[in-house]
Backbone as numpy.savetxt, mean C-alpha at the origin, in Angstrom:
# Nx Ny Nz CAx CAy CAz Cx Cy Cz
-23.78 20.11 -9.16 -23.33 18.76 -9.92 -24.76 18.11 -10.50
-25.53 18.38 -11.23 -26.51 17.90 -11.93 -26.37 18.38 -13.20
-25.85 19.96 -13.14 -25.47 20.26 -14.33 -24.89 19.29 -15.22
-23.73 18.65 -15.30 -23.22 17.50 -15.91 -24.13 16.98 -16.36
-25.45 16.01 -15.39 -26.28 14.65 -15.47 -27.03 14.92 -17.24
-26.35 14.95 -19.00 -26.94 14.11 -19.55 -25.62 13.79 -20.79
-26.07 12.87 -21.37 -25.25 12.24 -22.02 -25.34 13.64 -23.36
-25.32 14.68 -23.37 -24.74 15.34 -24.17 -23.42 16.09 -24.50
-23.23 16.52 -22.68 -22.16 17.66 -22.25 -20.91 16.31 -21.57
-20.38 16.30 -21.91 -18.92 15.78 -21.24 -18.68 16.46 -19.89
-17.87 14.74 -19.32 -18.10 15.82 -17.70 -16.56 16.56 -17.36
-16.71 17.47 -16.88 -15.46 18.26 -16.66 -15.13 17.99 -15.25
-15.97 17.57 -14.40 -15.26 17.46 -12.74 -15.87 16.34 -12.20
-14.96 15.73 -11.63 -15.25 14.71 -10.57 -15.58 14.50 -9.67
-17.08 14.37 -8.95 -16.90 14.15 -7.41 -16.13 13.52 -6.50
-15.86 13.46 -5.31 -15.07 12.61 -4.41 -16.71 12.70 -3.25
-16.41 11.41 -2.72 -16.74 11.29 -1.76 -16.53 11.45 0.04
-16.91 11.48 1.03 -16.39 11.63 2.17 -16.55 10.08 2.54
-17.65 10.06 3.68 -18.07 9.05 4.49 -20.14 9.57 4.34
-20.86 8.70 3.31 -22.22 9.15 3.38 -22.90 9.20 4.59
-23.74 10.51 4.71 -24.79 10.33 5.87 -23.57 11.43 7.24
-22.36 10.89 6.88 -21.35 11.66 8.17 -20.92 12.96 7.79
-21.55 13.64 6.84 -20.75 15.10 6.13 -21.26 16.03 7.33
-21.31 16.57 8.39 -21.43 17.01 9.24 -20.42 16.58 10.14
-19.88 16.04 10.08 -18.74 15.34 10.86 -17.73 15.15 10.45
-17.24 15.62 8.94 -16.18 15.56 8.33 -14.65 16.05 8.37
-15.81 17.31 9.08 -14.16 18.14 9.99 -13.59 17.85 11.05
-14.58 16.93 12.32 -14.00 16.13 13.11 -13.40 14.84 12.80
-13.72 14.33 11.44 -13.07 13.26 10.98 -11.74 13.34 10.81
-11.26 14.53 10.25 -10.18 14.84 9.63 -9.08 14.83 10.90
-9.42 14.87 11.93 -8.61 15.29 12.87 -8.10 13.83 13.57
-8.82 12.94 13.32 -7.96 11.21 13.19 -7.33 11.32 12.45
-7.50 11.52 11.15 -7.06 11.17 9.11 -5.87 11.86 9.57
-5.69 13.56 9.94 -4.36 14.35 9.32 -3.46 13.13 10.89
-3.85 13.48 11.78 -2.94 12.38 13.19 -2.05 11.17 12.30
-3.26 10.60 11.52 -3.03 9.30 11.27 -1.89 9.45 9.59
-1.62 10.50 9.23 -0.91 11.00 8.00 0.43 11.73 8.44
0.64 11.92 9.63 1.68 12.40 10.06 2.15 11.34 10.67
1.38 10.19 11.48 2.26 9.67 12.31 2.66 8.55 11.05
1.86 7.99 9.84 2.96 7.33 8.75 3.92 8.11 8.24
3.71 9.29 8.05 5.04 9.98 7.36 6.09 10.34 8.74
6.13 10.82 9.51 6.76 10.45 9.92 7.85 8.65 10.70
6.94 8.26 10.88 7.20 6.61 11.56 8.24 5.93 9.99
7.66 6.54 8.75 8.58 6.24 7.99 9.39 6.61 7.60
9.76 7.39 7.24 11.03 9.08 7.45 12.12 8.75 9.01
11.31 8.07 9.92 12.56 7.43 10.80 13.02 6.43 10.43
12.11 5.47 10.05 13.29 4.34 10.04 14.02 4.86 8.05
13.48 5.56 7.42 15.01 5.63 6.70 15.98 6.74 6.95
15.97 7.51 7.54 16.73 7.99 8.74 17.37 7.06 9.23
17.04 6.00 9.91 17.88 5.11 11.03 19.16 4.14 9.89
18.14 3.60 8.84 18.69 3.20 7.72 19.87 3.66 6.60
19.35 4.78 6.51 20.88 5.61 6.12 21.73 5.54 6.79
21.25 6.52 7.92 23.20 6.56 9.32 23.55 6.19 10.43
23.22 5.08 10.05 23.22 3.90 11.36 24.34 2.89 10.53
25.50 2.59 10.66 26.29 1.40 9.98 25.73 -0.30 10.27
24.82 -0.04 11.06 24.32 -1.80 11.56 23.39 -2.17 11.05
22.78 -0.20 10.41 21.97 -1.51 9.96 22.12 -1.17 8.03
23.24 -1.51 8.24 23.33 -1.21 6.16 23.38 -2.86 5.99
22.54 -3.68 6.02 22.15 -5.05 5.83 21.04 -5.00 4.47
20.97 -6.46 3.96 19.80 -6.46 3.31 18.76 -6.10 3.74
17.94 -7.04 4.59 17.14 -7.12 5.39 16.10 -5.38 5.68
17.07 -4.32 6.13 16.82 -2.93 6.29 17.10 -1.60 4.78
17.58 -2.84 4.04 17.47 -2.61 2.75 16.02 -2.17 2.31
15.63 -3.29 2.54 14.30 -3.71 2.59 13.25 -2.99 2.68
13.01 -2.93 4.15 12.59 -2.33 5.05 12.32 -0.44 4.42
13.79 0.19 3.72 13.32 1.36 3.51 12.49 0.83 2.28
13.07 0.61 1.58 12.31 0.27 -0.12 10.87 0.28 0.53
10.07 -0.65 1.70 8.58 -0.85 1.81 8.31 1.27 2.43
9.17 1.66 2.96 9.22 2.87 3.99 8.93 4.04 3.09
9.45 3.49 1.76 8.98 4.70 0.30 7.63 5.13 0.19
7.68 3.10 -0.25 6.83 2.58 -0.73 4.98 3.42 -0.40
5.28 3.27 1.14 4.58 3.62 1.85 4.42 5.04 1.85
5.62 5.98 1.93 5.32 7.30 1.99 4.82 7.76 0.77
5.00 7.12 -0.34 4.19 7.42 -1.78 2.53 7.68 -1.75
2.41 5.82 -1.11 1.25 5.90 -0.52 0.28 6.84 0.23
0.85 7.58 0.85 0.33 8.58 2.05 0.35 9.50 1.01
1.49 9.85 0.30 1.14 11.25 -0.29 0.51 11.38 -1.52
0.42 10.36 -2.17 -0.44 10.49 -2.79 -2.33 10.54 -2.87
-2.32 10.43 -1.29 -3.90 10.31 -1.19 -4.35 11.11 0.11
-3.02 11.82 -0.04 -3.38 13.16 1.47 -4.14 14.00 1.02
-3.70 14.39 -0.31 -4.20 15.27 -0.74 -6.05 15.74 -1.09
-5.84 14.87 -1.67 -8.24 14.54 -1.56 -8.43 14.26 -0.49
-7.81 13.57 -0.07 -8.40 13.06 1.38 -8.60 14.51 2.51
-8.25 15.27 2.31 -7.45 16.80 3.07 -8.80 17.94 2.43
-8.79 17.93 0.98 -10.00 18.53 0.31 -11.59 17.57 0.97
-11.41 16.44 0.73 -12.78 16.34 1.48 -12.96 16.46 2.54
-12.10 16.07 3.11 -12.52 16.02 5.11 -12.60 17.22 6.05
-11.49 17.73 5.13 -11.15 19.25 6.31 -11.16 19.84 5.42
-11.43 20.59 3.95 -12.15 21.81 3.27 -13.09 21.87 3.00
-13.83 20.43 2.92 -14.96 19.76 2.03 -15.51 21.07 0.22
-14.21 20.33 -0.29 -14.07 20.55 -1.79 -13.93 19.65 -2.33
-15.31 18.62 -2.64 -15.04 16.75 -3.23 -15.07 18.01 -4.60
-14.90 18.36 -5.55 -14.70 18.45 -6.87 -13.34 18.29 -7.17
-12.86 17.55 -9.12 -11.27 16.94 -9.01 -11.64 16.96 -10.47
-10.71 17.59 -11.20 -10.86 17.26 -12.34 -10.24 16.49 -12.67
-10.39 15.31 -13.94 -10.46 14.29 -14.89 -8.83 13.71 -14.85
-8.47 14.77 -15.35 -6.77 14.84 -15.63 -6.26 14.67 -13.85
-6.50 15.37 -12.90 -5.81 15.16 -11.48 -6.37 14.13 -10.74
-7.63 13.40 -11.32 -8.12 12.17 -10.54 -7.37 11.58 -11.59
-7.72 10.55 -12.62 -5.83 10.18 -13.41 -4.87 9.68 -12.87
-4.47 11.08 -12.69 -2.68 11.08 -12.15 -2.83 9.97 -10.60
-4.04 11.04 -9.86 -3.25 10.23 -8.69 -3.86 8.63 -8.16
-5.16 8.33 -9.25 -5.27 7.13 -9.19 -3.67 5.98 -10.37
-3.25 6.53 -10.42 -1.76 5.75 -11.38 -0.87 6.11 -10.02
-0.52 6.98 -9.40 0.27 7.38 -8.68 -0.15 6.36 -7.31
-1.62 6.18 -7.22 -2.19 5.33 -5.89 -1.74 3.42 -6.20
-2.42 2.87 -7.10 -1.65 1.98 -7.59 -0.92 1.83 -8.23
0.47 2.33 -8.47 1.73 2.30 -8.73 2.75 2.02 -7.04
1.77 2.82 -6.56 2.61 2.65 -5.25 2.05 1.24 -4.11
0.86 1.37 -4.57 0.46 -0.51 -4.05 0.64 -1.78 -4.80
0.86 -1.55 -6.24 1.41 -2.40 -6.79 3.32 -2.80 -6.43
4.32 -1.25 -5.85 5.40 -1.74 -5.06 4.91 -1.94 -3.87
4.01 -2.20 -3.27 4.21 -2.30 -1.43 4.03 -3.62 -1.99
3.08 -4.05 -2.94 3.26 -5.69 -3.10 4.11 -6.69 -3.68
4.91 -6.14 -4.50 6.05 -6.47 -4.63 7.26 -7.04 -3.31
7.08 -5.69 -2.84 8.23 -5.29 -1.72 8.55 -6.28 -1.07
6.84 -6.80 -0.69 6.53 -7.51 0.74 7.12 -9.03 -0.30
7.20 -9.15 -1.44 7.08 -10.34 -1.88 8.37 -10.78 -1.97
9.40 -9.67 -2.27 11.17 -9.37 -2.25 11.32 -9.85 -0.65
10.90 -9.49 0.34 10.94 -9.37 1.78 10.84 -11.26 2.14
10.21 -11.29 1.61 9.57 -12.98 2.19 11.24 -13.73 1.26
11.57 -13.52 0.38 12.69 -13.82 -0.63 13.41 -14.00 0.20
13.74 -12.83 0.79 14.99 -12.77 2.02 14.70 -13.11 3.21
13.82 -13.96 3.52 13.31 -14.16 4.69 13.69 -15.85 4.90
12.93 -16.21 3.43 13.21 -17.74 3.06 15.04 -17.88 2.59
15.39 -16.58 2.28 17.17 -17.01 2.15 18.02 -16.90 3.30
17.73 -16.34 4.28 18.46 -16.25 5.82 17.93 -17.21 6.18
16.80 -18.03 5.93 16.50 -19.70 6.98 17.22 -20.04 6.36
16.79 -20.67 4.74 17.15 -21.84 4.93 18.34 -22.07 3.93
19.09 -20.78 3.98 20.48 -21.11 3.26 21.73 -19.55 3.85
21.71 -19.37 4.90 21.96 -19.05 5.77 23.29 -18.81 6.00
24.04 -19.62 5.09 25.73 -19.25 4.92 26.21 -18.17 3.74
24.87 -18.36 2.63 25.43 -18.25 1.49 24.30 -16.98 1.10
23.50 -16.14 2.36 22.96 -14.91 2.17 23.98 -13.42 1.83
24.67 -13.34 2.62 25.49 -12.37 2.15 26.34 -12.08 0.55
26.42 -13.12 0.56 27.21 -13.88 -1.01 25.55 -13.48 -1.82
25.18 -14.00 -1.90 23.30 -14.12 -2.64 22.94 -12.63 -2.62
22.55 -11.58 -1.46 21.78 -10.85 -0.94 23.31 -9.32 -1.08
24.21 -9.55 -1.88 25.19 -7.96 -1.54 24.34 -6.94 -1.78
24.90 -5.54 -1.67 24.16 -4.48 -1.53 24.03 -4.05 -2.79
24.31 -4.19 -4.05 24.52 -4.17 -5.46 23.25 -4.59 -6.17
23.74 -6.26 -5.66 22.32 -6.96 -6.15 21.01 -6.78 -5.28
20.96 -6.32 -4.21 19.81 -5.37 -3.28 19.30 -4.19 -4.22
20.29 -3.56 -4.85 19.27 -2.12 -5.36 18.90 -2.80 -7.03
19.52 -3.09 -7.57 19.55 -4.27 -8.99 17.39 -4.62 -9.02
17.88 -5.53 -7.47 16.34 -5.56 -7.61 15.38 -4.62 -7.48
15.56 -3.89 -6.10 14.75 -2.97 -6.12 14.04 -1.49 -7.82
15.57 -1.46 -8.18 15.06 -0.91 -9.51 14.35 -1.80 -10.65
14.32 -3.51 -10.75 13.95 -4.41 -11.11 12.68 -3.95 -11.38
12.23 -4.12 -10.14 11.33 -4.34 -9.17 9.79 -3.39 -9.89
10.84 -1.68 -9.29 10.60 -0.64 -9.55 9.74 -0.28 -10.97
10.65 -0.31 -11.98 10.30 -0.67 -13.24 9.32 -1.28 -13.55
9.30 -2.75 -13.09 7.98 -3.42 -13.14 6.87 -2.58 -13.33
6.82 -2.41 -11.86 5.39 -1.83 -11.48 5.65 -0.54 -12.54
6.31 0.14 -13.17 5.51 1.69 -13.91 5.35 1.20 -14.68
5.78 0.04 -15.83 5.45 -0.21 -16.81 3.73 -1.16 -17.04
3.38 -1.52 -15.56 1.93 -2.46 -15.12 1.46 -1.07 -14.73
1.58 -0.15 -14.70 0.26 0.81 -14.08 -0.03 1.72 -14.73
1.42 2.11 -16.09 1.64 3.23 -16.39 0.41 3.17 -17.73
-0.25 1.72 -18.38 -1.72 1.81 -18.67 -2.35 2.51 -18.51
-2.86 2.35 -17.47 -3.55 2.26 -16.58 -4.21 4.05 -17.13
-3.95 4.87 -17.04 -3.98 6.79 -17.02 -4.61 6.70 -18.58
-3.29 6.13 -19.67 -3.47 6.77 -21.00 -5.09 5.76 -21.18
-5.64 4.69 -21.07 -6.36 3.48 -20.88 -7.85 4.60 -20.67
-7.89 5.06 -19.43 -8.65 6.32 -18.91 -9.24 7.47 -19.32
-8.16 7.95 -20.05 -7.81 9.07 -20.68 -8.41 9.09 -21.72
-8.30 8.05 -22.65 -9.37 7.37 -23.86 -10.96 7.23 -23.97
-11.16 7.24 -22.27 -12.75 7.20 -22.18 -13.68 7.97 -22.23
-14.94 8.12 -22.58 -15.82 8.84 -22.36 -16.39 9.32 -21.33
-16.52 10.39 -20.72 -17.32 10.53 -19.40 -18.38 11.66 -19.36
-19.59 11.09 -19.16 -20.79 11.43 -18.94 -21.88 10.96 -17.99
-23.22 11.75 -17.96 -24.11 10.95 -17.16 -23.74 11.10 -15.90
-22.32 10.52 -15.18 -22.61 10.62 -13.90 -20.91 10.79 -13.68
-20.60 11.45 -12.34 -19.34 12.02 -12.25 -18.99 12.15 -10.67
-19.92 11.30 -9.76 -19.76 10.46 -8.27 -19.10 9.42 -8.85
-18.15 9.25 -7.89 -17.33 9.02 -7.48 -17.36 8.19 -5.96
-17.23 6.72 -5.80 -17.17 6.27 -4.01 -16.41 6.57 -3.22
-15.08 7.33 -3.25 -14.24 7.78 -2.03 -14.13 8.62 -2.46
-13.02 8.95 -1.23 -12.40 10.49 -1.10 -10.64 10.08 -1.76
-10.84 9.62 -2.33 -9.18 10.01 -3.49 -9.96 8.61 -4.77
-9.20 8.43 -5.54 -9.29 8.41 -7.16 -9.09 6.81 -7.31
-9.57 5.73 -7.72 -9.05 4.70 -7.40 -9.32 4.29 -9.14
-8.64 3.37 -10.20 -9.28 2.90 -11.07 -10.16 2.31 -11.52
-10.77 0.66 -10.72 -12.18 0.49 -11.34 -13.14 0.90 -10.79
-12.71 2.11 -10.47 -13.91 3.73 -9.39 -14.03 4.60 -10.62
-13.30 4.77 -10.96 -13.15 5.92 -12.85 -14.19 5.63 -13.85
-13.41 4.04 -14.16 -13.42 3.41 -15.24 -15.37 2.97 -15.02
-15.62 2.79 -14.34 -17.39 2.83 -14.08 -18.48 3.63 -14.22
-17.58 5.81 -14.36 -18.13 6.29 -14.73 -17.97 6.76 -16.02
-17.52 6.21 -16.99 -17.29 6.00 -18.35 -18.91 5.49 -19.10
-18.72 6.27 -20.19 -20.36 6.20 -21.23 -19.70 5.25 -22.23
-18.62 4.97 -22.44 -17.82 4.46 -23.52 -17.50 3.29 -23.21
-17.55 2.85 -24.14 -16.87 0.67 -23.65 -15.39 0.82 -23.13
-15.84 0.14 -21.96 -14.85 0.54 -21.69 -13.81 -1.31 -21.15
-14.28 -2.24 -21.97 -13.56 -3.74 -22.26 -12.27 -3.59 -21.77
-11.44 -2.65 -22.50 -10.04 -2.78 -22.36 -9.17 -2.41 -20.52
-9.85 -1.83 -20.43 -9.94 -0.96 -18.23 -9.99 -2.54 -17.89
-11.32 -3.13 -18.44 -11.92 -4.39 -17.39 -10.72 -5.87 -17.01
-10.30 -5.79 -18.46 -9.74 -6.59 -19.00 -8.27 -6.32 -18.28
-7.85 -5.57 -18.18 -6.89 -4.91 -17.76 -6.12 -5.46 -16.65
-7.53 -4.60 -16.22 -7.59 -4.00 -14.74 -7.03 -5.53 -14.33
-8.24 -6.38 -14.37 -8.17 -8.22 -13.98 -6.34 -8.38 -13.93
-5.96 -8.01 -15.06 -4.60 -9.02 -15.61 -3.96 -8.11 -14.41
-4.19 -6.70 -13.90 -2.99 -6.26 -12.59 -3.50 -6.74 -11.43
-4.80 -7.29 -11.23 -5.36 -7.16 -9.78 -4.65 -9.03 -9.95
-4.67 -10.12 -10.99 -3.67 -11.13 -10.79 -2.35 -11.03 -10.76
-1.46 -10.25 -11.04 -0.25 -10.11 -10.51 -0.10 -9.61 -9.06
-1.03 -9.10 -8.89 -1.05 -8.61 -6.79 -1.73 -10.14 -6.71
-2.30 -11.11 -7.01 -2.71 -12.48 -6.59 -0.94 -13.83 -6.54
-1.06 -12.99 -7.91 0.46 -14.13 -7.38 1.26 -13.52 -6.88
1.70 -12.28 -6.28 2.66 -11.80 -4.95 2.62 -12.06 -4.03
1.06 -12.47 -3.83 0.53 -13.52 -2.43 0.52 -14.83 -2.75
0.74 -15.41 -4.00 0.67 -17.25 -3.96 2.42 -16.90 -3.64
3.39 -17.09 -4.32 4.26 -16.51 -3.80 5.24 -16.00 -2.87
4.50 -15.48 -2.13 4.22 -14.92 -0.10 4.30 -16.48 0.35
3.53 -16.61 -0.33 2.72 -18.14 0.56 3.53 -19.41 1.10
4.31 -19.25 -0.89 5.03 -20.92 -0.66 6.49 -20.50 -0.70
6.77 -18.80 -0.16 7.84 -18.36 0.08 8.10 -19.69 1.80
7.15 -18.70 2.47 6.07 -19.22 3.53 6.37 -20.95 4.00
5.69 -21.69 2.88 5.54 -22.77 2.95 6.51 -23.83 2.88
7.81 -23.05 2.58 9.20 -23.68 2.07 9.81 -23.32 3.54
9.88 -22.18 4.55 10.72 -21.80 5.48 9.68 -22.37 6.96
8.70 -22.78 6.76 7.80 -23.53 7.87 8.42 -24.90 7.68
9.11 -25.60 6.68 9.41 -26.54 6.40 10.82 -27.19 6.81
11.29 -25.67 6.17 12.79 -25.80 6.80 13.27 -25.41 8.48
11.99 -24.86 9.34 11.79 -24.77 10.31 11.80 -25.96 11.65
10.85 -26.71 10.88 10.51 -27.63 11.68 11.22 -28.93 11.79
12.61 -29.39 10.95 13.33 -29.82 10.79 14.43 -29.27 11.85
14.21 -28.11 12.29 14.90 -27.86 13.07 14.91 -28.65 14.90
15.74 -29.75 15.15 15.05 -30.20 16.40 14.65 -28.97 17.73
15.18 -28.67 17.64 14.73 -27.64 19.35 14.13 -26.64 18.73
13.08 -27.02 19.83 11.59 -25.69 20.16 12.72 -24.68 20.37
12.97 -24.47 21.24 13.72 -23.12 21.35 14.02 -21.92 20.24
14.91 -22.73 19.20 15.72 -22.94 17.73 14.58 -22.32 16.89
14.11 -23.04 17.47 12.55 -23.31 16.07 11.77 -21.48 16.58
11.46 -21.18 17.45 11.11 -19.79 17.52 11.83 -19.34 17.70
13.13 -19.21 17.69 13.89 -17.90 17.64 14.11 -17.67 15.79
14.11 -18.86 15.56 14.07 -18.60 14.04 12.75 -17.77 13.40
11.62 -18.48 13.48 10.36 -17.93 13.62 9.89 -16.60 13.24
10.58 -15.86 14.74 10.45 -14.73 15.09 10.91 -13.35 14.18
11.85 -14.18 13.81 13.01 -13.25 12.32 11.79 -12.85 11.53
11.08 -13.58 11.27 9.55 -13.33 10.52 8.02 -12.48 10.79
8.21 -12.50 11.86 7.38 -12.13 12.42 6.57 -11.08 12.16
7.24 -9.83 11.84 7.36 -8.41 11.12 7.35 -8.71 9.90
7.44 -9.05 9.18 6.94 -9.70 7.96 5.71 -10.51 7.67
5.70 -10.93 8.09 3.98 -11.77 8.19 3.40 -10.73 8.94
3.72 -9.71 10.15 2.18 -8.71 10.23 2.21 -7.59 8.98
2.91 -7.29 8.01 2.82 -6.55 7.53 2.15 -7.02 6.04
2.78 -8.47 5.53 2.29 -8.77 4.86 0.58 -8.90 4.97
-0.02 -9.61 6.37 -1.22 -9.87 7.11 -2.22 -7.84 6.57
-1.70 -7.02 7.36 -1.90 -5.63 7.45 -2.00 -4.72 5.78
-1.52 -5.36 5.60 -1.34 -5.23 3.27 -2.54 -5.85 2.61
-2.88 -7.42 3.05 -3.54 -7.91 2.56 -5.10 -8.13 2.78
-5.18 -7.84 4.21 -6.34 -8.85 4.78 -6.96 -7.72 4.09
-7.33 -6.33 4.14 -8.17 -5.08 4.08 -8.61 -5.45 2.47
-7.84 -5.49 1.34 -7.26 -5.73 0.54 -8.50 -6.79 -0.31
-8.73 -8.24 0.44 -9.17 -9.79 0.34 -10.66 -9.45 0.70
-10.63 -8.78 1.85 -11.70 -8.41 2.37 -12.55 -7.61 1.74
-12.56 -6.68 1.05 -12.54 -5.64 0.39 -13.18 -6.30 -0.73
-12.87 -6.96 -1.55 -13.06 -7.84 -2.46 -13.90 -8.96 -2.52
-14.37 -9.85 -1.10 -15.04 -10.49 -1.01 -16.30 -9.12 -0.64
-16.33 -8.42 0.24 -18.07 -7.74 0.31 -18.16 -7.44 -0.73
-17.56 -6.54 -2.12 -18.09 -6.08 -3.54 -18.13 -7.96 -3.86
-18.18 -8.80 -3.57 -18.32 -9.65 -4.88 -19.74 -11.11 -4.00
-19.10 -10.75 -2.50 -20.13 -11.87 -2.25 -21.32 -10.97 -1.18
-21.39 -9.86 -0.72 -22.22 -8.89 -0.04 -22.00 -7.19 -0.80
-22.88 -7.94 -1.93 -23.19 -6.55 -3.17 -23.84 -5.51 -1.81
-24.63 -5.78 -1.57 -26.31 -5.43 -0.89 -25.91 -4.50 0.33
-24.51 -4.66 0.91 -24.08 -4.53 2.12 -24.32 -3.03 2.57
-23.78 -2.49 3.28 -23.97 -1.10 3.57 -22.38 0.10 2.86
-23.02 0.30 2.03 -21.73 1.43 1.49 -20.79 1.66 2.24
-21.01 2.05 3.78 -20.52 2.65 4.42 -19.55 1.65 5.22
-19.34 -0.05 5.38 -18.36 -0.52 5.45 -17.84 -0.85 4.19
-18.37 -0.70 2.86 -17.34 -1.13 1.53 -15.98 0.40 1.78
-16.48 1.71 2.45 -15.83 2.92 1.99 -14.61 2.73 3.50
-15.81 2.63 4.44 -14.58 2.59 5.44 -13.38 1.90 5.21
-13.78 0.16 4.21 -12.41 -1.07 4.35 -11.55 -0.34 3.14
-12.38 0.65 2.52 -10.89 1.05 1.39 -10.61 1.73 1.93
-10.93 2.86 2.67 -9.81 3.96 4.21 -8.96 3.23 4.50
-9.52 1.66 4.96 -8.31 0.75 5.77 -7.36 0.30 4.98
-7.91 0.32 3.91 -6.93 -0.53 2.81 -5.64 0.73 2.67
-6.01 1.62 2.53 -4.76 2.69 1.92 -4.32 3.72 3.48
-5.12 3.95 4.41 -4.10 4.39 6.01 -3.67 3.63 6.59
-3.94 2.17 6.56 -3.55 1.51 7.65 -2.00 1.07 7.58
-2.05 0.42 6.28 -0.47 -0.16 6.25 0.72 0.78 6.22
-0.01 2.38 5.69 1.30 2.91 6.10 1.56 3.36 7.27
0.81 3.49 8.11 0.96 4.00 9.47 1.78 2.51 10.60
0.90 1.66 10.22 1.14 0.90 11.06 2.52 -0.33 10.79
3.14 -0.34 9.33 4.28 -1.07 9.05 5.82 -0.52 9.73
5.77 0.87 10.55 6.71 1.14 11.33 6.95 0.93 12.27
5.55 0.84 13.01 5.29 0.80 14.19 5.69 -0.62 14.38
4.84 -1.71 13.35 5.60 -3.15 13.07 6.98 -3.33 13.54
7.31 -2.78 12.45 9.11 -2.95 12.81 9.91 -1.91 13.61
9.16 -1.62 14.16 10.21 -0.97 15.32 9.54 -1.09 16.58
8.68 -1.88 16.90 8.14 -2.76 18.37 9.00 -4.07 17.81
9.69 -4.45 16.66 9.75 -6.10 16.94 11.17 -6.41 16.51
11.82 -5.23 15.68 13.49 -5.16 15.12 13.93 -4.61 16.40
14.83 -5.60 17.41 15.27 -4.82 18.83 16.97 -3.64 18.11
17.42 -4.08 16.84 18.34 -2.98 16.37 17.95 -1.44 16.61
16.27 -1.58 15.33 16.05 0.09 15.08 14.90 0.28 16.51
14.61 -0.66 17.27 13.97 -0.49 18.37 14.90 0.35 19.89
15.91 -0.15 19.89 17.44 0.41 20.45 17.91 1.72 19.95
17.93 1.65 18.60 18.10 3.11 17.96 16.80 4.25 18.58
16.02 3.53 18.32 14.80 4.96 18.68 15.03 5.10 20.19
15.38 3.90 20.98 15.11 4.49 22.44 16.44 5.45 22.63
17.39 4.60 22.24 18.58 5.29 22.50 18.53 6.93 21.96
18.17 7.58 20.80 17.57 8.56 20.47 17.34 9.63 21.38
15.63 9.13 21.78 14.96 9.47 22.63 15.32 9.94 23.60
16.08 8.50 24.67 16.64 9.19 26.05 17.87 9.92 25.65
18.97 10.40 25.14 19.86 11.11 24.80 18.94 12.08 24.37
17.98 12.72 23.64 17.45 14.07 23.96 17.41 14.96 25.78
16.11 13.20 25.85 15.66 14.24 27.01 17.04 14.23 28.47
18.19 13.48 28.27 19.30 13.98 28.80 20.20 14.88 28.85
């Protein structure tokens, strides 16, 4: 690693980090990590399978759920190669081009997940506040258009990242902070001016905050509509339709916000906490979203249980 520790030579390889101080246990840590990836991939593929094959799930809510499953799969496959390299095979080296490509896909799917959670909050809002016009507002064609528009928006939003990082010079430092590549992590290694990356990275972060703000506003309006219902039983029944989405929002945003707070207000905290929190925000949403929706959605739960029972018989 030290042979590139000079400002005269440009970095030709970056080094990823597992969990500092626990290098000897990386091979054992790779076992639960592999299980988490397998469970996440199987869970999201299960949702996609049922949404595609079951006519009863051909509704806007489940189309949006399939988009969430696709973004979760993309997020899992984006981080999987380097996580396995570091923990299972103990190969921490990665070329700058491969690292920049990985950070593009990771940030792209993270942005897509944030957008889909926003879309799903609007879906809940329309279903509760304007149920009579729900099917006329969210037609299959319109759902597809919404998915394409937000997908293109996120590609355009994240596309400058690899180009701005590619134009930087990397020397002196080549050690990353995680077992995968992130934009803010890579740009810190640059020995040339990276103001453009800092400013644009802040802009992208603000779009994520904007998504969260609109989700919050949606739920304020939903809560206002629910409180106008006279029957407490009906209130709970209506709110129960949004529980899965609320859980998905918390699973996605709580680790990100916690990590941001740690970096901002606990700069001298243990690097181990930051690394674990960063791994949580990348590994947990793809794993937990299928579980939450399978548990809370009676239709999906019944279909899964029906398939399992039919195989056993």
